[in-house]
MARBA-3410 file (N, C-alpha, C, O; in Angstrom, 1 decimal):
63
104.1,107.3,120.7,104.0,107.9,119.4,105.4,107.7,118.7,106.4,107.7,119.3 ~ 105.3,107.6,117.4,106.4,107.4,116.6,106.4,108.4,115.4,105.4,108.8,114.9 ~ 107.6,108.9,115.0,107.7,109.7,113.9,107.8,108.8,112.7,108.6,107.9,112.6 ~ 107.0,109.1,111.6,106.9,108.3,110.4,107.1,109.1,109.2,106.5,110.2,109.1 ~ 107.9,108.7,108.3,108.0,109.3,107.0,107.1,108.6,106.0,107.1,107.4,105.8
106.1,109.4,105.4,105.1,108.8,104.5,105.8,108.5,103.2,106.4,109.4,102.6 ~ 105.7,107.2,102.8,106.3,106.8,101.6,105.3,106.5,100.4,105.7,106.5,99.3 ~ 104.1,106.3,100.8,103.1,106.1,99.7,101.8,105.6,100.3,101.5,105.6,101.5 ~ 101.0,105.0,99.4,99.7,104.5,99.8,99.8,103.0,100.2,100.7,102.3,99.6 ~ 99.1,102.6,101.2,99.1,101.2,101.6,98.8,100.2,100.5,97.9,100.6,99.7
99.4,99.1,100.5,99.1,98.1,99.5,97.7,97.5,99.6,97.0,97.1,98.6 ~ 97.2,97.4,100.9,95.9,96.8,101.1,94.7,97.7,101.1,93.6,97.3,101.0 ~ 95.0,99.0,101.3,93.9,100.0,101.4,94.3,101.3,100.8,95.3,101.9,101.2 ~ 93.5,101.8,99.8,93.8,103.1,99.2,93.4,104.2,100.1,93.8,105.4,99.9 ~ 92.8,103.9,101.3,92.4,105.0,102.2,93.5,105.1,103.3,93.3,105.9,104.2
94.6,104.4,103.2,95.6,104.5,104.2,97.0,104.8,103.6,97.3,104.5,102.4 ~ 97.8,105.6,104.3,99.2,105.8,104.0,100.1,104.7,104.6,99.7,104.1,105.5 ~ 101.2,104.5,103.9,102.2,103.6,104.5,103.5,104.4,104.6,103.9,105.2,103.7 ~ 104.2,104.2,105.7,105.5,104.8,105.9,106.4,104.0,106.8,106.0,102.9,107.2 ~ 107.6,104.5,107.1,108.5,103.8,108.0,108.9,104.8,109.1,109.1,106.0,109.0
109.2,104.1,110.3,109.7,104.9,111.4,111.2,104.9,111.5,111.8,104.3,110.5 ~ 111.8,105.4,112.5,113.3,105.4,112.5,113.9,104.1,112.7,115.1,103.9,112.4 ~ 113.2,103.0,113.1,113.7,101.7,113.1,113.4,100.9,111.8,113.6,99.7,111.8 ~ 112.9,101.6,110.8,112.6,101.0,109.5,111.5,100.1,109.5,111.3,99.2,108.6 ~ 110.6,100.2,110.5,109.4,99.4,110.6,108.3,100.0,109.9,108.1,101.2,109.9
107.5,99.2,109.1,106.4,99.7,108.3,105.3,100.1,109.3,104.9,99.4,110.2 ~ 104.7,101.3,109.0,103.5,101.7,109.7,102.4,102.2,108.7,102.7,102.8,107.7 ~ 101.2,101.9,109.0,100.0,102.3,108.2,99.1,103.1,109.1,98.9,102.8,110.3 ~ 98.4,104.1,108.4,97.5,104.9,109.2,96.6,105.6,108.1,97.0,105.7,107.0 ~ 95.4,106.0,108.6,94.4,106.6,107.6,94.9,107.9,107.0,95.6,108.7,107.6
94.6,108.1,105.7,95.0,109.3,105.0,94.3,110.5,105.6,93.1,110.4,105.9 ~ 95.0,111.6,105.7,94.4,112.9,106.1,94.9,113.9,105.2,95.1,113.6,104.0 ~ 95.2,115.1,105.7,95.7,116.2,104.8,97.2,116.2,104.7,97.8,117.3,104.8 ~ 97.8,115.1,104.7,99.3,115.0,104.5,99.6,114.5,103.1,98.7,114.2,102.3 ~ 100.9,114.6,102.8,101.3,114.1,101.5,102.6,113.3,101.6,103.2,113.3,102.6
102.9,112.5,100.5,104.0,111.7,100.5,105.3,112.6,100.7,105.4,113.6,100.1 ~ 106.2,112.1,101.6,107.4,112.9,101.9,107.3,113.6,103.2,108.3,114.1,103.7 ~ 106.1,113.7,103.8,105.9,114.4,105.1,106.3,113.5,106.2,106.2,112.3,106.2 ~ 106.9,114.1,107.3,107.1,113.4,108.5,105.9,113.7,109.4,105.6,114.9,109.7 ~ 105.3,112.7,109.9,104.1,112.9,110.8,104.3,112.1,112.1,105.1,111.1,112.1
103.7,112.5,113.2,103.7,111.7,114.4,102.5,110.8,114.4,101.4,111.3,114.1 ~ 102.7,109.5,114.6,101.6,108.5,114.6,101.5,107.8,115.9,102.5,107.3,116.5 ~ 100.3,107.8,116.4,100.0,107.1,117.7,99.7,105.7,117.3,98.7,105.4,116.5 ~ 100.4,104.7,117.8,100.3,103.3,117.4,99.2,102.7,118.3,99.3,102.7,119.5 ~ 98.2,102.1,117.6,97.1,101.5,118.3,97.1,100.0,118.4,96.7,99.3,119.3
97.7,99.4,117.3,97.9,97.9,117.3,99.0,97.5,116.3,99.7,98.4,115.8 ~ 99.2,96.2,116.1,100.3,95.8,115.2,100.0,94.4,114.7,99.2,93.7,115.3 ~ 100.8,94.0,113.7,100.8,92.7,113.2,102.3,92.2,113.4,103.0,93.0,114.1 ~ 102.7,91.1,112.9,104.0,90.7,113.1,105.1,91.6,112.4,106.2,91.6,112.9 ~ 104.7,92.3,111.4,105.7,93.2,110.7,105.2,94.6,110.5,106.0,95.4,110.0
104.0,95.0,110.9,103.4,96.3,110.6,102.8,96.9,111.9,102.1,96.3,112.6 ~ 103.1,98.2,112.0,102.5,99.0,113.1,101.2,99.7,112.5,101.3,100.1,111.4 ~ 100.2,99.7,113.3,98.9,100.3,112.8,98.5,101.4,113.8,98.5,101.2,115.0 ~ 98.3,102.6,113.2,98.0,103.7,114.1,97.2,104.8,113.4,96.5,104.6,112.4 ~ 97.3,106.0,114.0,96.6,107.2,113.5,97.5,108.4,113.7,98.1,108.6,114.7
97.6,109.2,112.6,98.4,110.4,112.6,97.8,111.4,113.5,96.6,111.6,113.6 ~ 98.7,112.1,114.3,98.2,113.1,115.2,98.7,114.5,114.9,98.3,115.5,115.5 ~ 99.6,114.6,113.9,100.1,115.9,113.5,101.5,115.8,112.9,102.1,114.7,112.8 ~ 102.0,116.9,112.3,103.3,116.9,111.7,104.4,116.8,112.8,104.2,117.2,113.9 ~ 105.5,116.2,112.4,106.6,116.2,113.4,107.4,117.5,113.2,107.2,118.2,112.3
108.3,117.7,114.1,109.1,118.9,114.1,110.1,118.9,112.9,110.7,119.9,112.7 ~ 110.3,117.7,112.3,111.3,117.6,111.2,110.7,118.0,109.8,111.3,118.0,108.8 ~ 109.4,118.4,109.8,108.8,118.8,108.6,109.2,120.2,108.1,108.8,120.7,107.1
END
């Protein structure tokens, strides 16, 4: 799991958020009841050459 700061909506899908982890890697995951600026914990399920793809599992302790 990775802590991700939500930065906005994904470029490819309006149903997904986009954010970055502590290594500045882009991560995308389905939108839930979070908002831009939240820190969330994301379980990574797959990836591409530059993007991590996962699912949010809850707020991080930094929220």
